C-alpha positions as CSV (number, residue, x, y, z in Angstrom):
1,M,0.0,0.0,0.0
2,S,1.4,3.4,-1.0
3,S,1.9,6.2,1.5
4,D,-0.7,8.3,-0.5
5,S,-3.5,5.8,0.1
6,N,-2.7,5.0,3.7
7,L,-2.7,8.6,5.0
8,G,-5.5,9.7,7.2
9,I,-6.1,13.0,9.0
10,I,-8.5,13.3,12.0
11,S,-9.2,16.8,13.2
12,L,-11.0,17.5,16.4
13,E,-13.6,20.2,16.2
14,S,-11.0,22.6,17.8
15,Y,-9.0,22.6,14.6
16,I,-11.4,21.6,11.8
17,D,-11.4,24.8,9.8
18,K,-7.6,24.9,9.4
19,A,-7.5,21.1,8.9
20,K,-9.8,21.4,5.9
21,R,-7.4,23.8,4.3
22,I,-4.4,21.5,5.2
23,N,-6.3,18.7,3.6
24,Q,-6.9,20.8,0.4
25,I,-3.2,21.5,0.2
26,L,-2.2,17.8,0.6
27,C,-4.8,16.8,-2.0
28,G,-3.4,19.3,-4.5
29,W,0.1,18.0,-3.9
30,R,-0.8,14.3,-4.2
31,H,-3.7,14.5,-6.6
32,Q,-6.1,12.8,-4.2
33,D,-9.7,13.6,-3.3
34,N,-9.6,13.6,0.5
35,F,-7.5,12.6,3.5
36,L,-9.9,13.8,6.2
37,I,-11.6,11.2,8.3
38,D,-14.9,12.2,9.9
39,V,-15.0,12.1,13.7
40,Q,-17.5,13.3,16.2
41,C,-17.4,13.7,20.0
42,P,-21.1,13.8,21.1
43,R,-22.0,14.7,24.7
44,F,-24.5,13.2,27.0
45,A,-26.6,15.5,29.1
46,S,-24.4,14.9,32.1
47,G,-21.4,16.3,30.2
48,E,-19.8,12.9,29.6
49,A,-18.7,12.2,26.0
50,K,-17.5,9.6,23.6
51,A,-15.7,9.6,20.2
52,V,-17.2,8.1,17.1
53,I,-15.0,7.7,14.0
54,K,-17.1,7.4,10.9
55,Q,-14.6,5.7,8.6
56,S,-12.1,2.9,8.8
57,V,-8.7,3.6,10.1
58,R,-7.3,0.1,9.7
59,N,-3.7,0.1,8.6
60,K,-3.7,3.8,8.0
61,D,-1.0,6.3,9.0
62,I,-3.2,8.6,11.2
63,Y,-2.5,12.2,12.1
64,I,-4.8,13.6,14.9
65,I,-4.8,17.4,15.2
66,V,-6.1,19.2,18.3
67,D,-6.0,22.8,19.5
68,V,-6.2,22.6,23.3
69,C,-6.3,26.5,23.5
70,N,-9.6,26.8,21.5
71,N,-11.9,28.3,24.2
72,S,-14.5,29.4,21.6
73,L,-16.3,26.0,21.7
74,K,-19.1,25.1,24.0
75,Y,-21.1,22.0,25.0
76,K,-24.3,21.5,27.0
77,M,-24.0,20.1,30.5
78,D,-27.1,19.8,32.7
79,G,-28.9,22.0,30.2
80,E,-26.4,24.9,30.4
81,L,-23.6,25.8,28.1
82,N,-20.0,25.1,29.3
83,R,-16.9,26.4,27.5
84,M,-14.3,23.8,26.5
85,S,-11.1,24.1,28.5
86,P,-7.7,22.6,27.6
87,D,-8.7,19.7,29.8
88,D,-11.8,19.0,27.8
89,H,-9.9,19.1,24.5
90,Y,-7.3,16.7,25.9
91,Q,-10.0,14.3,27.0
92,D,-11.5,14.3,23.6
93,L,-8.1,13.6,22.1
94,K,-7.8,10.5,24.2
95,R,-11.3,9.4,23.2
96,V,-10.4,9.7,19.5
97,I,-7.2,7.6,20.1
98,A,-9.2,5.0,22.0
99,A,-11.8,4.9,19.2
100,C,-9.0,3.9,16.7
101,N,-9.0,0.6,18.7
102,G,-5.4,-0.2,17.9
103,K,-6.3,-0.7,14.2
104,A,-4.2,2.2,12.8
105,K,-0.8,1.3,11.5
106,R,0.7,4.4,13.2
107,I,-0.7,7.4,15.2
108,T,0.8,10.8,15.3
109,V,-0.7,13.5,17.5
110,I,-0.2,17.1,16.2
111,M,-0.7,19.4,19.2
112,P,0.6,22.8,18.2
113,F,0.4,24.2,21.8
114,L,1.7,21.4,24.0
115,Y,-0.9,20.7,26.7
116,E,0.1,21.8,30.2
117,S,3.6,22.8,28.8
118,R,3.8,25.6,31.3
119,Q,3.6,23.1,34.1
120,H,6.9,21.5,33.1
121,R,8.9,21.3,36.3
122,K,8.5,21.2,40.0
123,T,9.2,24.2,42.3
124,A,7.2,22.9,45.2
125,R,4.9,19.9,46.0
126,E,3.0,20.0,42.8
127,S,2.0,18.0,39.8
128,L,4.0,17.5,36.6
129,D,1.1,17.7,34.2
130,C,2.9,17.9,30.9
131,A,5.0,14.8,31.7
132,V,1.9,12.9,32.8
133,M,0.2,13.8,29.6
134,L,3.1,12.6,27.5
135,N,3.3,9.3,29.3
136,E,-0.5,8.9,28.9
137,L,-0.2,9.3,25.1
138,Q,2.6,6.8,25.0
139,F,0.5,4.3,27.0
140,L,-2.4,4.9,24.5
141,G,-0.2,3.8,21.6
142,V,0.8,7.2,20.1
143,D,3.9,6.8,18.0
144,N,4.8,10.4,17.4
145,I,3.9,13.8,18.8
146,V,4.4,17.0,16.8
147,T,4.3,20.3,18.7
148,F,5.5,23.9,18.0
149,D,8.0,25.9,20.1
150,A,7.4,24.0,23.3
151,H,7.7,26.2,26.4
152,D,10.5,23.9,27.6
153,P,12.1,21.8,24.8
154,R,13.5,19.4,27.4
155,M,10.0,17.9,27.6
156,Q,11.3,15.6,24.8
157,N,13.4,13.9,27.5
158,V,10.2,12.5,29.1
159,L,9.8,10.0,26.2
160,P,13.3,9.2,25.0
161,L,12.2,6.2,22.9
162,N,9.3,8.0,21.2
163,G,9.3,10.7,18.5
164,I,8.6,14.2,19.7
165,E,9.1,16.8,17.0
166,N,9.4,20.4,18.3
167,I,8.9,22.6,15.3
168,S,10.2,26.2,15.1
169,P,8.1,28.7,13.2
170,A,11.2,31.0,12.8
171,L,11.1,30.8,9.0
172,Q,7.5,32.0,8.8
173,F,8.2,34.8,11.2
174,T,11.2,35.9,9.1
175,Q,9.2,35.8,5.9
176,A,6.4,37.7,7.4
177,L,8.6,40.5,8.7
178,L,10.7,40.9,5.6
179,T,7.6,40.8,3.4
180,E,5.6,43.4,5.5
181,Y,8.6,45.8,6.0
182,E,10.8,46.8,3.1
183,D,13.2,48.9,5.2
184,I,14.6,46.5,7.7
185,K,18.4,46.9,7.9
186,I,20.0,43.6,8.8
187,G,23.3,43.9,10.7
188,P,24.5,44.3,14.3
189,E,24.5,48.1,14.1
190,H,20.8,48.1,13.0
191,L,19.0,45.2,14.6
192,M,18.9,43.2,17.9
193,F,16.9,40.2,19.0
194,I,15.8,40.3,22.6
195,A,14.7,37.5,25.0
196,P,12.0,38.7,27.4
197,D,13.2,36.2,30.0
198,E,15.7,33.4,30.5
199,G,13.4,30.8,29.0
200,A,13.4,32.5,25.6
201,T,17.2,32.7,25.3
202,E,17.6,29.6,23.0
203,R,15.0,31.0,20.5
204,V,16.7,34.4,20.4
205,V,20.2,32.9,20.0
206,F,18.9,30.9,17.0
207,F,17.4,34.0,15.3
208,A,20.5,36.2,16.1
209,S,22.8,33.5,14.7
210,V,21.1,33.2,11.4
211,F,20.6,37.0,11.1
212,G,24.2,37.7,12.1
213,V,23.2,40.2,14.8
214,N,23.5,40.6,18.6
215,I,21.1,39.6,21.4
216,G,19.8,41.1,24.5
217,M,18.1,39.4,27.4
218,F,15.8,40.4,30.3
219,Y,15.7,38.3,33.5
220,K,12.8,38.3,35.9
221,R,13.4,39.3,39.5
222,R,10.8,37.5,41.5
223,D,9.4,37.6,45.0
224,Y,10.3,34.1,46.1
225,A,8.8,34.6,49.5
226,N,5.3,34.7,48.1
227,I,3.1,32.8,45.7
228,V,0.3,34.5,43.8
229,D,-2.0,32.5,41.4
230,G,0.4,29.6,41.6
231,T,3.7,31.4,40.8
232,N,6.1,33.8,42.4
233,P,5.2,37.4,41.4
234,I,7.6,39.3,39.2
235,I,9.2,42.4,40.9
236,A,11.1,43.7,37.9
237,H,12.6,42.9,34.5
238,D,16.3,43.7,34.3
239,F,18.1,44.0,31.0
240,C,21.4,42.4,29.9
241,G,22.8,43.6,26.6
242,G,24.4,46.2,24.4
243,D,23.3,49.7,23.4
244,L,19.8,49.8,21.8
245,Q,19.9,53.5,20.7
246,G,18.5,53.8,17.1
247,L,18.2,50.0,16.6
248,D,15.2,48.0,15.6
249,A,14.4,45.4,18.3
250,I,12.6,42.1,17.8
251,V,11.3,40.5,21.0
252,V,10.9,36.7,20.7
253,D,8.8,34.4,22.9
254,D,6.7,31.3,22.7
255,M,3.5,32.9,23.9
256,I,1.7,36.1,24.9
257,A,-0.6,35.3,27.8
258,S,-1.9,38.4,29.6
259,G,0.5,40.7,27.8
260,G,1.7,42.4,31.0
261,S,5.3,41.1,30.9
262,I,5.7,41.9,27.2
263,I,4.5,45.5,27.7
264,D,6.9,46.0,30.5
265,V,9.8,44.7,28.4
266,C,8.8,46.9,25.4
267,K,8.7,50.0,27.6
268,Q,12.2,49.3,28.9
269,I,13.4,48.7,25.3
270,K,11.8,51.9,24.1
271,D,13.3,53.8,27.1
272,R,16.8,52.6,26.0
273,G,16.3,54.3,22.6
274,A,15.1,51.5,20.3
275,K,13.6,52.8,17.1
276,R,11.0,50.2,16.3
277,I,9.9,47.2,18.3
278,F,8.5,44.0,16.8
279,I,7.1,41.1,18.8
280,F,7.3,37.4,17.6
281,A,5.2,35.1,19.7
282,T,4.2,31.7,18.4
283,F,1.0,31.5,20.4
284,G,-1.2,34.5,21.1
285,L,-3.4,33.6,24.0
286,F,-4.3,37.2,25.0
287,S,-6.1,35.7,28.1
288,S,-6.7,39.2,29.7
289,G,-8.1,40.9,26.6
290,F,-6.6,43.6,24.6
291,D,-7.1,46.8,26.6
292,K,-3.5,47.0,27.9
293,L,-2.0,46.2,24.5
294,D,-4.2,48.8,22.8
295,I,-2.9,51.5,25.2
296,A,0.7,50.3,24.8
297,Y,0.4,50.5,21.0
298,E,-1.2,54.0,21.1
299,E,1.7,55.1,23.4
300,G,4.2,53.8,20.8
301,L,5.7,51.0,22.9
302,F,5.7,48.5,20.0
303,D,5.0,48.6,16.3
304,R,3.7,45.1,15.4
305,I,2.8,41.8,17.0
306,F,3.3,38.6,14.9
307,T,1.7,35.4,16.1
308,T,0.8,32.2,14.2
309,N,-2.6,30.8,13.4
310,L,-1.6,27.5,15.0
311,I,-4.2,28.1,17.8
312,Y,-7.6,29.8,17.9
313,Q,-7.4,33.5,17.0
314,K,-10.0,35.6,18.7
315,P,-12.1,37.6,16.1
316,E,-11.2,40.8,18.0
317,L,-7.5,40.1,17.5
318,L,-7.8,39.8,13.8
319,E,-9.2,43.4,13.6
320,K,-6.2,45.0,15.5
321,K,-4.1,47.2,13.2
322,Y,-1.0,46.2,15.1
323,Y,-1.5,42.5,14.6
324,Y,-0.1,40.2,11.8
325,G,-1.3,36.6,11.7
326,V,1.4,34.2,10.3
327,N,-0.3,31.4,8.4
328,M,1.1,28.0,9.1
329,N,-1.3,25.8,7.1
330,Q,1.1,25.0,4.3
331,Y,3.9,24.2,6.8
332,M,1.5,21.9,8.7
333,A,0.8,20.1,5.4
334,A,4.5,19.8,4.7
335,I,5.1,18.3,8.1
336,I,2.4,15.7,7.6
337,D,3.6,15.0,4.0
338,T,7.2,14.6,5.3
339,L,6.4,12.2,8.1
340,N,4.0,10.1,6.0
341,H,6.8,9.6,3.5
342,H,9.2,8.7,6.3
343,S,11.6,11.6,5.3
344,S,13.9,13.6,7.4
345,M,12.4,16.4,9.5
346,Q,15.6,18.3,10.1
347,A,14.9,21.1,7.6
348,L,11.5,21.7,9.1
349,T,12.4,21.6,12.8
350,K,15.3,24.1,12.5
351,P,15.0,25.8,9.1
352,A,18.3,27.8,9.3
353,A,19.3,27.3,5.7
354,R,15.9,28.6,4.4
355,I,16.0,31.6,6.7
356,R,19.5,32.5,5.5
357,E,18.2,32.2,1.9
358,T,15.3,34.5,2.7
359,I,17.7,37.0,4.2
360,R,20.0,36.8,1.1
361,N,17.1,37.4,-1.2
362,Y,15.7,40.3,0.8
363,K,16.1,43.7,-0.9
364,R,18.3,45.6,1.6
365,P,17.4,49.2,2.0
366,E,20.2,51.6,0.9
């Protein structure tokens, strides 16, 4: 059986619109009619659920896609509407895997935002939710897990004998920036990549290396004597790096949650004389709304926010003039195509060569 005929894509409701587009792209590449397999997760009145797969998955190479951050979906429980949380989406994922009944030849879970990835290590007597999740998926028979820009890439160490692909969207961010702005000067005297905290340093080092520029870094001073909402509150962001006067600055992080930290970082960068400030964040959660960001933009603290469409994008976000949505549908299709053909993922996980090519082809302003 050829790889074209054994490919099957199962999308949970949380990702179905983008999955349809990914399916169209793959069908165009492979001259096939359809790879999507219909699945439903109906709910009982109690809120309990089950997964029902409408087509055979026997001997297929199955790719199950889920967006655990899609909080726009609702279901009825005891006659009232209940919003789906990351926990609900994860439970539906396990139901779909169970419904495959061990008949699939191989199961790959594509989870762009790694479930519970912010709960990746212990700082007190607390659960290790991300590690538990990864072990559960292994127990359920999942062969590969594909995620993007994991909060802590060391989560791959939890399953050393299973495949965990941690994909960087650095190429798409580079293409978006250099397409949208024709006056970016690339060089250490014009541009700096900045990590908003210690955890983002590896991402920033990668960008700075392929661009050939310097980095800066903020570190968070925390109040370790107190815990608020499960974490030690941040007292201040302190900067380590060179002179920012007259430079364009690009702040790189895996996510924007409430936006408070990123605004503080942008204010300090602007106070140090940066000309323009761009923000690259793989996931835009915007869990506290947009009021603070709107004010910060009006005050000139940043110029543009780039996030991907890998997770649910709030309709209000798409209307913001400071927002640029980076489309990852074709890259997702390429990932599925590559894995299904058992080809190397190296060029997709760390696309340094293609980023350098993009920079070489960029029309440098005089």
